[in-house]
N, C-alpha and C positions, 0 to 999 in steps of 0.2 A: 580817677583815672591813673590808669597802670602804664602805656605809655604817654610820653609828649615832646612835642618835637625839641631841636635842640635849644634853640632859642627860649620855648617858654621854662625846660629846664634851669635852664642860666638862672637866669628873670628871678625862678622859687626860693636858688640854691645862695645864690651872687657869686655863684663857679663863672670863670669864661670859657665863653669855644676853647678855646684857648690849652684852658687848664684842660678842656674833659680832652681834647685829640691828643692831650699829655696821657694822662692815661692809658686811650687804647695803644701810643704807639708802642709804651714802658708793660702793656697788658695787664696792668694790675685792674683795669675789668677784663670783661668776658663778652667779646661778639655775639652775639647771639644771646646771654641773658644779659648784661649791665647796658648794653645799646644794640643799634643792630640801625642800620644803612639798608631806606630801603630802595626799588625798585629807578624812584622819581633825583636818587641822592639825596634827599633828607636824613637828617643820622635824627635815629628816635629816641630816649632814655627809658629805662625802663625803673618807676620809682620807687616800686617794691622795692624790687633786687638792691634798688643801689643801696636804701633804706637799709635791711639786712650787710651791705658790704659797710658804714658804715658802723653797726651795731659792732658786729666783730672789728671792722679799728680802734674801735673804742676798747673796750674786751680786750685787745689784745695787746695796749698802751699800758693798762690799768694792773695790766697779769705782769707786763717786765715792771713797770715802775714800783709793786712789792716786793719784784725779789732786788732790784735794788739799794732798798729801802735797805 
């Protein structure tokens, strides 16, 4: 499933709703790509795009670690 409601995403990932709101406020995630707010006010998370974001973050951390070594 590509899009899941915020509560389901938190259940699956272990993140809290506050952590997700912080990512949105700090513009770590992009509205319309990683998350969207439906007309009824529900927050939906795009799990495919979040997975890509995680992979890119891990790769970036690994390359920074290699440079520091």
